[in-house]
C-alpha positions as CSV (number, residue, x, y, z in Angstrom):
1,M,0.0,0.0,0.0
2,S,1.3,3.5,-0.9
3,G,1.5,6.3,1.7
4,V,2.7,5.6,5.2
5,S,1.9,2.5,7.2
6,L,2.6,1.8,10.8
7,R,2.1,-1.8,12.0
8,N,2.1,-2.6,15.8
9,V,4.8,0.0,16.4
10,T,6.1,0.2,19.9
11,K,8.7,2.4,21.6
12,R,10.3,1.9,25.0
13,Y,13.1,3.8,26.8
14,G,14.4,1.2,29.2
15,N,11.5,0.0,31.3
16,V,9.3,2.9,30.3
17,T,6.9,2.3,27.4
18,V,5.8,5.5,25.6
19,I,4.1,4.0,22.6
20,P,2.5,0.6,23.6
21,D,1.1,-0.5,20.3
22,L,0.3,1.8,17.4
23,S,-1.1,0.9,14.0
24,L,-2.2,3.4,11.4
25,D,-2.5,3.8,7.6
26,I,-1.9,7.2,6.0
27,A,-3.0,7.4,2.3
28,E,-0.8,8.8,-0.4
29,G,-1.4,12.6,-0.7
30,E,-3.3,12.8,2.6
31,F,-2.7,15.5,5.2
32,V,-2.8,13.8,8.6
33,V,-2.4,15.8,11.9
34,F,-1.4,14.1,15.1
35,V,-2.8,16.1,18.1
36,G,-2.7,15.6,21.8
37,P,-1.3,17.0,25.1
38,S,2.4,17.3,25.8
39,G,3.9,13.8,26.4
40,C,1.2,11.9,24.6
41,G,3.7,10.4,22.1
42,K,2.8,12.3,18.9
43,S,6.3,13.7,18.3
44,T,7.9,10.4,19.1
45,T,5.7,8.8,16.5
46,L,6.7,11.4,13.9
47,R,10.4,10.9,14.7
48,M,10.0,7.1,14.3
49,I,8.5,7.7,10.8
50,A,11.5,10.0,10.1
51,G,14.0,7.5,11.3
52,L,15.3,9.9,14.0
53,E,14.0,7.4,16.7
54,K,14.4,3.7,16.4
55,V,11.3,1.6,16.9
56,T,11.4,-1.0,19.7
57,S,9.2,-3.4,17.6
58,G,6.8,-3.2,14.7
59,R,7.1,-2.1,11.1
60,I,7.0,1.2,9.2
61,D,6.4,1.3,5.4
62,I,6.7,4.3,3.2
63,A,5.5,4.1,-0.4
64,G,5.1,0.4,0.0
65,R,8.7,-0.1,1.1
66,D,9.8,-1.4,4.5
67,V,11.9,1.4,6.0
68,T,11.7,0.3,9.7
69,W,15.5,0.2,10.0
70,A,16.4,2.5,7.1
71,R,18.4,5.7,7.8
72,P,16.5,9.0,7.5
73,K,18.2,9.9,4.2
74,E,17.0,6.6,2.7
75,R,13.3,7.2,3.5
76,D,12.5,9.9,0.9
77,I,11.2,12.3,3.5
78,A,11.6,16.0,4.3
79,M,11.1,17.4,7.8
80,V,10.3,20.9,9.2
81,F,11.0,21.4,12.9
82,Q,9.7,23.8,15.5
83,S,13.0,25.7,15.3
84,Y,13.8,27.3,11.9
85,A,17.4,26.1,12.2
86,L,18.6,28.4,9.3
87,Y,22.2,29.1,8.6
88,P,22.7,32.8,9.6
89,H,25.6,33.4,7.2
90,M,23.7,32.1,4.2
91,N,21.1,34.0,2.3
92,V,17.6,32.6,1.6
93,A,18.5,30.9,-1.7
94,R,21.6,29.2,-0.2
95,N,19.6,28.1,2.9
96,M,17.0,26.5,0.7
97,S,19.4,24.8,-1.6
98,F,21.8,23.5,1.0
99,A,20.7,19.9,0.9
100,L,20.8,19.8,-2.9
101,R,24.3,21.3,-3.0
102,L,25.4,18.8,-0.4
103,A,24.0,16.0,-2.6
104,G,25.9,17.3,-5.5
105,R,22.9,18.1,-7.7
106,P,23.6,20.1,-10.9
107,K,23.5,23.9,-10.6
108,D,20.7,24.3,-13.2
109,E,18.5,21.8,-11.3
110,I,19.2,23.5,-8.0
111,A,18.3,27.0,-9.3
112,E,15.1,25.7,-10.9
113,R,13.9,23.9,-7.7
114,V,14.7,27.0,-5.6
115,R,12.8,29.2,-8.1
116,I,9.7,27.0,-8.0
117,A,9.7,26.7,-4.2
118,A,10.3,30.5,-3.8
119,D,7.4,31.3,-6.1
120,M,5.2,28.9,-4.2
121,L,6.0,30.4,-0.8
122,E,6.2,34.0,-2.1
123,L,9.9,34.3,-1.1
124,T,11.2,35.4,-4.5
125,P,11.9,39.0,-3.4
126,Y,13.9,37.8,-0.4
127,L,16.2,35.2,-2.0
128,E,19.3,37.5,-1.4
129,R,18.4,38.3,2.2
130,K,19.9,36.7,5.2
131,P,17.7,35.2,8.1
132,K,18.3,38.2,10.4
133,D,16.6,40.5,7.8
134,L,13.4,38.3,7.7
135,S,10.3,38.2,9.9
136,G,9.3,35.1,11.9
137,G,6.8,34.0,9.3
138,Q,9.3,34.5,6.4
139,R,11.9,32.4,8.3
140,Q,9.4,29.6,8.8
141,R,8.6,29.7,5.0
142,V,12.3,29.4,4.3
143,A,12.5,26.4,6.5
144,M,9.6,24.9,4.6
145,G,11.2,25.9,1.3
146,R,14.3,24.0,2.3
147,S,12.2,20.9,2.5
148,I,10.1,21.5,-0.6
149,V,13.1,21.7,-2.9
150,R,13.9,18.1,-2.1
151,D,10.6,17.0,-3.7
152,A,10.2,14.3,-1.1
153,Y,7.5,11.6,-1.0
154,V,6.5,12.5,2.6
155,F,6.7,15.8,4.4
156,L,6.9,15.8,8.2
157,F,6.1,18.8,10.3
158,D,6.9,18.9,14.1
159,E,5.0,21.8,15.6
160,P,6.4,24.3,13.0
161,L,4.1,27.2,14.0
162,S,4.5,27.2,17.8
163,N,7.1,29.9,17.7
164,L,4.9,32.4,15.8
165,D,2.4,34.9,17.2
166,A,-1.3,34.3,16.9
167,K,-1.7,36.4,13.7
168,L,1.2,34.7,11.9
169,R,0.0,31.2,13.0
170,S,-3.4,31.9,11.4
171,S,-1.9,33.0,8.1
172,M,0.6,30.2,8.1
173,R,-2.2,27.6,8.6
174,T,-3.7,28.9,5.4
175,E,-0.4,28.8,3.6
176,L,0.3,25.2,4.7
177,A,-3.2,24.1,3.5
178,L,-2.6,25.8,0.1
179,L,0.9,24.2,0.0
180,H,-0.5,20.8,0.4
181,K,-2.9,21.3,-2.5
182,K,-0.1,22.6,-4.7
183,L,2.4,19.8,-3.9
184,D,-0.2,17.0,-3.6
185,R,2.2,15.1,-1.3
186,T,1.6,13.1,1.8
187,M,2.0,15.3,4.9
188,V,2.1,14.3,8.5
189,Y,1.9,17.2,11.0
190,V,2.3,17.2,14.8
191,T,0.7,19.9,17.0
192,H,-0.8,20.3,20.5
193,D,-3.1,23.0,19.0
194,Q,-6.5,21.6,18.2
195,I,-7.4,24.7,16.1
196,E,-4.4,23.8,13.8
197,A,-5.6,20.2,13.5
198,M,-9.2,21.2,12.8
199,T,-8.4,23.8,10.1
200,M,-5.7,21.9,8.1
201,A,-6.2,18.1,8.4
202,D,-7.9,15.6,6.1
203,R,-7.8,13.3,9.1
204,I,-6.9,13.9,12.7
205,V,-5.2,11.4,15.0
206,I,-5.9,12.1,18.6
207,M,-3.4,10.6,21.1
208,K,-3.2,10.2,24.8
209,D,-0.6,8.3,26.8
210,G,0.9,6.8,23.6
211,L,-2.5,5.4,22.5
212,I,-4.6,6.5,19.6
213,Q,-8.0,7.6,21.0
214,Q,-9.8,8.4,17.7
215,V,-9.0,8.8,14.0
216,G,-11.3,10.8,11.7
217,S,-12.1,13.9,9.8
218,P,-12.3,17.2,11.7
219,K,-16.1,16.9,11.4
220,D,-16.1,13.4,12.7
221,V,-14.0,14.0,15.8
222,Y,-15.8,17.2,16.7
223,N,-19.4,15.9,16.2
224,T,-19.0,12.3,17.2
225,P,-16.2,12.1,19.9
226,V,-15.7,8.5,21.1
227,N,-15.0,9.4,24.7
228,T,-14.8,12.3,27.1
229,F,-11.1,12.9,26.4
230,V,-11.7,13.6,22.7
231,A,-14.8,15.5,23.5
232,T,-13.0,18.0,25.8
233,F,-9.8,18.1,23.8
234,M,-11.5,19.0,20.5
235,G,-13.3,22.3,20.6
236,S,-12.6,25.7,22.1
237,P,-13.8,26.4,24.7
238,S,-13.9,22.8,25.9
239,M,-17.1,20.8,26.2
240,N,-18.9,21.0,29.6
241,L,-19.2,17.6,31.4
242,L,-21.9,17.3,34.0
243,P,-23.0,14.3,36.1
244,A,-26.6,13.4,35.4
245,D,-29.2,10.6,35.7
246,L,-31.4,9.1,33.0
247,S,-35.1,8.9,33.5
248,D,-37.7,7.3,31.2
249,E,-40.9,9.3,31.3
250,G,-43.7,8.0,29.1
251,G,-41.2,6.7,26.5
252,D,-39.1,9.9,26.4
253,V,-35.7,9.8,28.1
254,F,-34.5,12.8,30.0
255,A,-31.1,13.7,31.5
256,T,-31.6,15.2,34.9
257,G,-29.0,16.8,37.1
258,A,-28.4,19.8,39.4
259,G,-30.2,22.7,37.8
260,F,-31.4,21.0,34.6
261,K,-33.8,18.5,33.1
262,L,-33.2,18.1,29.4
263,P,-34.9,15.8,26.8
264,L,-32.4,13.7,24.9
265,P,-32.3,14.0,21.1
266,D,-33.7,11.2,19.0
267,R,-30.3,9.9,18.1
268,L,-29.7,9.1,21.8
269,Q,-33.2,8.0,22.9
270,E,-32.9,4.3,22.0
271,A,-29.4,3.8,23.4
272,A,-30.3,5.6,26.6
273,R,-33.6,3.6,27.0
274,N,-31.8,0.3,26.5
275,S,-29.0,1.2,28.9
276,A,-29.1,-0.1,32.4
277,R,-26.8,2.8,33.4
278,K,-28.6,5.5,35.3
279,G,-25.6,7.5,36.2
280,I,-24.0,9.1,33.1
281,T,-22.0,12.1,32.1
282,L,-23.8,14.7,30.1
283,G,-21.8,16.7,27.5
284,M,-22.8,20.3,26.6
285,R,-20.7,22.3,24.2
286,P,-20.4,26.0,25.1
287,E,-21.3,27.2,21.6
288,H,-24.7,25.5,21.8
289,F,-26.0,27.8,24.5
290,S,-28.2,30.7,23.3
291,A,-29.7,33.9,24.8
292,E,-32.9,33.2,22.9
293,A,-35.2,30.2,22.6
294,R,-35.2,28.6,19.1
295,A,-37.9,26.0,18.5
296,P,-38.1,23.1,18.6
297,H,-35.0,21.8,20.4
298,F,-34.0,24.6,22.8
299,S,-34.6,24.1,26.6
300,A,-34.3,26.7,29.3
301,V,-31.5,26.6,31.9
302,D,-30.8,29.2,34.6
303,L,-27.2,30.4,34.7
304,H,-25.5,32.4,37.4
305,V,-22.9,34.4,35.4
306,K,-19.6,35.0,37.3
307,V,-17.6,36.5,34.5
308,A,-18.6,37.7,31.0
309,E,-15.9,38.2,28.3
310,Y,-16.9,40.2,25.2
311,I,-15.0,39.0,22.1
312,G,-17.1,40.7,19.4
313,S,-19.4,38.2,17.9
314,S,-19.9,36.3,21.1
315,Q,-19.6,36.5,24.9
316,Y,-17.8,33.8,26.8
317,L,-19.6,33.2,30.1
318,A,-17.9,31.6,33.1
319,A,-21.1,30.5,34.9
320,D,-22.7,28.3,37.5
321,L,-25.4,25.8,36.6
322,G,-27.0,24.2,39.6
323,G,-23.8,24.6,41.6
324,Q,-21.5,23.3,38.8
325,A,-19.1,25.4,36.8
326,V,-19.9,25.7,33.0
327,T,-18.7,27.7,30.1
328,A,-21.1,29.2,27.6
329,A,-20.3,30.9,24.3
330,V,-23.3,33.0,23.4
331,E,-23.7,34.9,20.1
332,V,-24.4,38.6,20.6
333,G,-24.9,41.8,18.6
334,P,-22.2,44.4,18.3
335,E,-23.9,46.8,20.9
336,S,-24.8,44.2,23.5
337,D,-24.1,44.7,27.2
338,L,-22.2,42.2,29.2
339,M,-24.5,39.4,30.2
340,T,-25.6,38.7,33.8
341,D,-27.6,36.0,35.6
342,G,-30.7,34.8,33.9
343,T,-32.5,32.2,31.8
344,F,-30.5,30.9,28.8
345,F,-31.4,28.2,26.4
346,F,-29.5,25.1,25.2
347,D,-29.9,23.2,21.9
348,T,-30.7,19.7,23.2
349,S,-30.2,18.2,19.7
350,R,-26.5,18.7,20.4
351,L,-26.3,16.9,23.7
352,Y,-23.8,14.1,24.3
353,L,-23.9,11.1,26.7
354,F,-20.9,9.3,28.1
355,D,-20.5,6.4,30.5
356,R,-19.6,7.8,33.9
357,K,-17.0,5.1,34.7
358,T,-15.3,4.5,31.3
359,G,-15.9,7.8,29.7
360,D,-17.0,6.1,26.4
361,A,-19.7,7.8,24.3
362,F,-23.1,6.2,24.0
């Protein structure tokens, strides 16, 4: 199979196992993002694909070829790190062409590859500048250009945007997505930022403690999280998790807890009715709260607002629901006052249920 394939890959450092058993297929031309908290094993996995870390056991294939024990330069990969790692004494053109010159490629070929990469990354006006004369975003583009000129089969990115400010990160996310379309190459990207994962990935791989929790499109992992970890990790602000009990009232199942009694959506009714589990965890995303009732799925809840943060199109509310802390992201008009205690409404068609003991979704 083409692309990248990991089969029962494990990684141990002495007696410490950081990747217990990982299997994953990445299709040719796919943009896959590994995301998770610090220490979850995502960068270790990327470095094993690159050959910078040796696997303890298992197999890695790239383009249908077993590269488990191959050296990095034998894997047809290009890697962009968190640090730009540019040579300060070389200009942009020489930084980008360094690997090709080291490999002894013809000068005409080097010049053409640098020209194509510079045009693609809008670096042509800066080819004669040195890194100290560039902005942070331009330096990161040079680092990417150094990889692009190699025309590798797989491009690996290890948190390349984490050193940039918020505005630059946003623009670079767009540039990376466009770059993927232009190159049509397999890309594997590591980040702890779920916004980067949601905006760029064809598929997201969510990891925790060295284990894959869920693999799916951004829409899949956001709308159908498999457990409470994925539910709270994907989405900003995080999903609210509240203890609740299930009650069947005349054939309709409700989730009842401190300060709320909410009808479950049709997609959860049968699973809840057939479940012997009365004690569950109810999931409520902040963005599904509203200041107004919208028929037919909105139910009223009373919130004690502790802090209201105005961010333009919305207000983020740090609130209390029946004695439990919740966050609500409520859409507002441009002239709205900061919200206070009162009755708000929740879209019950967007409720989630999880097993209270295992954290698994219904």
